[in-house]
C-alpha positions as a Markdown table, in Angstrom:
| # | Residue | x | y | z |
|---|---|---|---|---|
| 1 | Met | -10.5 | 4.2 | 9.3 |
| 2 | Ala | -12.5 | 1.1 | 8.7 |
| 3 | Leu | -12.2 | -1.2 | 5.7 |
| 4 | Arg | -15.7 | 0.0 | 4.6 |
| 5 | His | -14.2 | 3.5 | 3.8 |
| 6 | Ala | -11.4 | 2.0 | 1.8 |
| 7 | Val | -13.9 | -0.1 | -0.2 |
| 8 | Leu | -16.3 | 2.8 | -0.7 |
| 9 | Ala | -13.3 | 5.0 | -2.0 |
| 10 | Ala | -12.3 | 2.2 | -4.4 |
| 11 | Leu | -15.8 | 2.0 | -5.8 |
| 12 | Leu | -16.0 | 5.8 | -6.5 |
| 13 | Asp | -14.6 | 5.3 | -10.0 |
| 14 | Gly | -17.5 | 3.1 | -11.1 |
| 15 | Glu | -18.9 | -0.4 | -10.8 |
| 16 | Leu | -16.6 | -3.2 | -9.9 |
| 17 | Ser | -17.0 | -6.9 | -9.2 |
| 18 | Gly | -15.5 | -8.4 | -6.1 |
| 19 | Tyr | -12.7 | -9.8 | -8.2 |
| 20 | Glu | -12.0 | -6.4 | -9.8 |
| 21 | Leu | -12.1 | -4.8 | -6.3 |
| 22 | Ala | -9.5 | -7.2 | -5.1 |
| 23 | Lys | -7.3 | -6.3 | -8.0 |
| 24 | Ala | -7.8 | -2.6 | -7.4 |
| 25 | Phe | -6.8 | -3.1 | -3.8 |
| 26 | Gly | -3.7 | -5.0 | -4.8 |
| 27 | Leu | -2.6 | -2.3 | -7.2 |
| 28 | Gly | -3.5 | 0.9 | -5.5 |
| 29 | Val | -5.4 | 0.8 | -2.3 |
| 30 | Ala | -2.9 | -1.6 | -0.6 |
| 31 | Asn | -0.6 | 1.4 | -0.4 |
| 32 | Phe | -2.7 | 2.5 | 2.6 |
| 33 | Trp | -5.1 | -0.3 | 3.5 |
| 34 | His | -4.3 | -4.0 | 3.2 |
| 35 | Ala | -7.1 | -6.5 | 3.0 |
| 36 | Arg | -7.4 | -10.1 | 1.9 |
| 37 | Pro | -9.9 | -11.0 | -0.9 |
| 38 | Gln | -12.2 | -12.8 | 1.6 |
| 39 | Gln | -12.3 | -9.7 | 3.8 |
| 40 | Leu | -13.3 | -7.6 | 0.8 |
| 41 | Tyr | -16.1 | -10.0 | -0.2 |
| 42 | Ala | -17.4 | -9.9 | 3.4 |
| 43 | Glu | -17.2 | -6.1 | 3.5 |
| 44 | Leu | -19.1 | -5.9 | 0.1 |
| 45 | Ala | -21.9 | -8.0 | 1.7 |
| 46 | Arg | -22.0 | -5.7 | 4.8 |
| 47 | Leu | -22.0 | -2.5 | 2.7 |
| 48 | Glu | -24.8 | -3.8 | 0.5 |
| 49 | Lys | -26.8 | -4.8 | 3.6 |
| 50 | Asp | -26.3 | -1.4 | 5.1 |
| 51 | Gly | -27.5 | 0.3 | 1.8 |
| 52 | Leu | -24.1 | 2.0 | 1.2 |
| 53 | Ile | -23.5 | 0.1 | -2.1 |
| 54 | Ala | -25.9 | -1.6 | -4.5 |
| 55 | Gly | -25.1 | -4.7 | -6.6 |
| 56 | Arg | -26.5 | -5.9 | -9.8 |
| 57 | Glu | -26.2 | -9.3 | -11.5 |
| 58 | Val | -24.5 | -9.4 | -14.9 |
| 59 | Val | -25.2 | -12.4 | -17.0 |
| 60 | Gln | -22.3 | -13.7 | -19.0 |
| 61 | Glu | -22.7 | -16.4 | -21.6 |
| 62 | Thr | -19.2 | -18.1 | -21.6 |
| 63 | Arg | -18.4 | -17.4 | -17.9 |
| 64 | Pro | -20.2 | -17.5 | -14.6 |
| 65 | Asn | -22.4 | -14.5 | -13.9 |
| 66 | Lys | -20.9 | -11.7 | -11.8 |
| 67 | Arg | -22.1 | -9.0 | -9.5 |
| 68 | Leu | -21.1 | -5.4 | -10.0 |
| 69 | Phe | -21.2 | -3.0 | -7.1 |
| 70 | His | -21.5 | 0.8 | -7.1 |
| 71 | Val | -21.8 | 3.4 | -4.3 |
| 72 | Thr | -25.3 | 4.6 | -3.4 |
| 73 | His | -26.3 | 8.1 | -2.3 |
| 74 | Ala | -26.1 | 6.8 | 1.3 |
| 75 | Gly | -22.6 | 5.5 | 0.6 |
| 76 | Met | -21.5 | 8.9 | -0.8 |
| 77 | Ala | -22.8 | 10.5 | 2.4 |
| 78 | Glu | -20.8 | 8.0 | 4.4 |
| 79 | Ile | -17.6 | 8.7 | 2.5 |
| 80 | Glu | -18.2 | 12.5 | 2.7 |
| 81 | Ala | -18.7 | 12.3 | 6.5 |
| 82 | Phe | -15.6 | 10.2 | 6.8 |
| 83 | Thr | -13.6 | 12.7 | 4.7 |
| 84 | Ile | -14.5 | 15.7 | 6.9 |
| 85 | Ala | -13.8 | 13.8 | 10.1 |
| 86 | Ala | -10.4 | 14.5 | 11.7 |
| 87 | Ala | -7.7 | 12.1 | 10.6 |
| 88 | Lys | -5.8 | 10.2 | 13.2 |
| 89 | Pro | -2.0 | 10.4 | 13.0 |
| 90 | Ser | -0.4 | 7.2 | 11.6 |
| 91 | Phe | 2.1 | 5.1 | 13.5 |
| 92 | Ile | 4.6 | 2.6 | 12.4 |
| 93 | Arg | 4.1 | -1.0 | 13.6 |
| 94 | Asp | 6.6 | -3.2 | 12.0 |
| 95 | Asp | 8.2 | -6.4 | 13.4 |
| 96 | Leu | 11.4 | -5.8 | 11.4 |
| 97 | Leu | 11.9 | -2.6 | 13.4 |
| 98 | Val | 11.7 | -4.5 | 16.7 |
| 99 | Lys | 14.3 | -6.9 | 15.4 |
| 100 | Val | 16.6 | -4.0 | 14.4 |
| 101 | Gln | 16.1 | -2.5 | 17.8 |
| 102 | Ala | 17.7 | -5.6 | 19.2 |
| 103 | Ala | 20.6 | -5.5 | 16.7 |
| 104 | Asp | 23.3 | -5.1 | 19.3 |
| 105 | His | 22.3 | -8.4 | 20.9 |
| 106 | Val | 21.4 | -10.7 | 18.0 |
| 107 | Asp | 22.9 | -12.3 | 14.8 |
| 108 | Ala | 23.5 | -9.4 | 12.4 |
| 109 | Asp | 23.6 | -11.7 | 9.4 |
| 110 | Ala | 20.0 | -12.7 | 10.0 |
| 111 | Leu | 19.0 | -9.1 | 10.2 |
| 112 | Ile | 20.9 | -8.2 | 7.1 |
| 113 | Ala | 19.2 | -11.1 | 5.2 |
| 114 | Gln | 15.7 | -9.8 | 6.3 |
| 115 | Leu | 16.7 | -6.2 | 5.5 |
| 116 | Thr | 17.9 | -7.3 | 2.1 |
| 117 | Glu | 14.6 | -9.0 | 1.4 |
| 118 | Arg | 12.6 | -6.0 | 2.5 |
| 119 | Ala | 14.7 | -3.7 | 0.3 |
| 120 | Ala | 14.1 | -6.0 | -2.7 |
| 121 | Phe | 10.4 | -5.9 | -2.0 |
| 122 | Ala | 10.5 | -2.1 | -1.8 |
| 123 | Arg | 12.3 | -1.9 | -5.1 |
| 124 | Ser | 9.7 | -4.1 | -6.8 |
| 125 | Arg | 6.9 | -1.9 | -5.3 |
| 126 | Ile | 8.8 | 1.2 | -6.5 |
| 127 | Asp | 8.8 | -0.2 | -10.0 |
| 128 | Leu | 5.1 | -1.1 | -9.8 |
| 129 | Phe | 4.1 | 2.4 | -8.5 |
| 130 | Gly | 6.2 | 4.1 | -11.3 |
| 131 | Lys | 4.4 | 2.1 | -13.9 |
| 132 | Leu | 1.0 | 2.8 | -12.3 |
| 133 | Leu | 1.7 | 6.6 | -12.2 |
| 134 | Arg | 2.9 | 6.6 | -15.9 |
| 135 | Thr | -0.3 | 4.7 | -16.9 |
| 136 | Met | -2.6 | 7.1 | -15.0 |
| 137 | Arg | -1.1 | 10.2 | -16.4 |
| 138 | Gly | -0.6 | 8.8 | -20.0 |
| 139 | Asp | 1.3 | 11.2 | -22.2 |
| 140 | Arg | 0.8 | 14.2 | -19.9 |
| 141 | Thr | 3.5 | 15.6 | -17.7 |
| 142 | Glu | 2.9 | 15.1 | -14.0 |
| 143 | Glu | 2.3 | 18.7 | -13.4 |
| 144 | Asp | -0.2 | 18.9 | -16.3 |
| 145 | Phe | -2.0 | 15.8 | -15.0 |
| 146 | Leu | -2.2 | 17.0 | -11.4 |
| 147 | His | -3.5 | 20.4 | -12.6 |
| 148 | His | -6.0 | 19.2 | -15.3 |
| 149 | Gly | -6.6 | 15.5 | -14.7 |
| 150 | Asp | -10.1 | 14.2 | -14.1 |
| 151 | Arg | -9.3 | 12.1 | -11.0 |
| 152 | Ile | -6.1 | 12.8 | -9.1 |
| 153 | Gly | -7.0 | 11.0 | -5.8 |
| 154 | Pro | -5.7 | 7.6 | -6.9 |
| 155 | Tyr | -2.6 | 9.3 | -8.4 |
| 156 | Leu | -1.8 | 11.1 | -5.1 |
| 157 | Thr | -2.2 | 8.0 | -3.0 |
| 158 | Cys | 0.0 | 6.1 | -5.5 |
| 159 | Gln | 2.6 | 8.9 | -5.1 |
| 160 | Arg | 2.5 | 8.4 | -1.3 |
| 161 | Gly | 3.0 | 4.6 | -1.8 |
| 162 | Leu | 6.0 | 5.3 | -3.9 |
| 163 | Ala | 7.5 | 7.7 | -1.4 |
| 164 | Phe | 6.8 | 5.2 | 1.4 |
| 165 | Glu | 8.6 | 2.4 | -0.5 |
| 166 | Gln | 11.5 | 4.7 | -1.4 |
| 167 | Gly | 11.9 | 5.5 | 2.3 |
| 168 | Asn | 11.8 | 1.8 | 3.1 |
| 169 | Arg | 14.4 | 1.0 | 0.5 |
| 170 | Asp | 16.7 | 3.8 | 1.6 |
| 171 | Trp | 16.4 | 2.9 | 5.3 |
| 172 | Cys | 17.0 | -0.8 | 4.7 |
| 173 | Glu | 20.1 | -0.1 | 2.5 |
| 174 | Arg | 21.6 | 2.3 | 5.0 |
| 175 | Thr | 20.9 | -0.1 | 7.9 |
| 176 | Ile | 22.5 | -3.0 | 6.1 |
| 177 | Ala | 25.6 | -0.8 | 5.4 |
| 178 | Ile | 25.9 | 0.2 | 9.0 |
| 179 | Leu | 25.5 | -3.4 | 10.3 |
| 180 | Arg | 28.1 | -4.7 | 7.8 |
| 181 | Arg | 30.5 | -1.9 | 8.8 |
| 182 | Arg | 30.1 | -2.8 | 12.5 |
| 183 | Gln | 30.6 | -6.5 | 11.8 |
| 184 | Gln | 33.8 | -5.7 | 9.9 |
| 185 | Ala | 35.1 | -3.5 | 12.7 |
| 186 | Arg | 34.6 | -6.2 | 15.2 |
| 187 | Thr | 36.5 | -8.8 | 13.2 |
| 188 | Gln | 39.4 | -6.6 | 12.2 |
| 189 | Pro | 42.3 | -6.4 | 14.7 |
| 190 | Gln | 42.8 | -3.1 | 16.3 |
| 191 | Ser | 46.0 | -1.5 | 15.0 |
| 192 | Gly | 48.3 | 0.6 | 17.2 |
| 193 | Ile | 47.0 | -0.8 | 20.5 |
| 194 | Arg | 49.7 | -2.6 | 22.6 |
| 195 | Pro | 49.0 | -4.6 | 25.7 |
């Protein structure tokens, strides 16, 4: 997947400015595709040049003018072609996992500190995803929303983000507990063993 497909997918709900697109990425699309704002602005320019999106200038009296972008027919054809293409399997690439791989040979306290930080980050994302899901479905039950909602794509990707962060939190907490248990076992004298 290229950034262009993530941007096109984010613009399917309607016109967005570059700033609004960056916010949309931060709240939802970042579950599955991370991009910095400057990357998004550069991609908007490329997509417009390629005719996959079109922009229009909106004059604002009290603020600077802004450009709003929407997906063109060619952009819809591009996202449809992308959607029917075979998806590649995903792979984990995480420096924290490399550090944990070395757990038997490095300072466990440093790993525990990083795992604690990652678990806290995951908990904050879990809270955010929970709020986003509640906002998207409103007063409806989840099943009712998934069966009758107008747009469920963003909801489903948000659910995946939630499950991902719950998995991160659970793994971090379990790994911390194991490392602490092993630390305690090494510092406690062995009972019942005589020289």
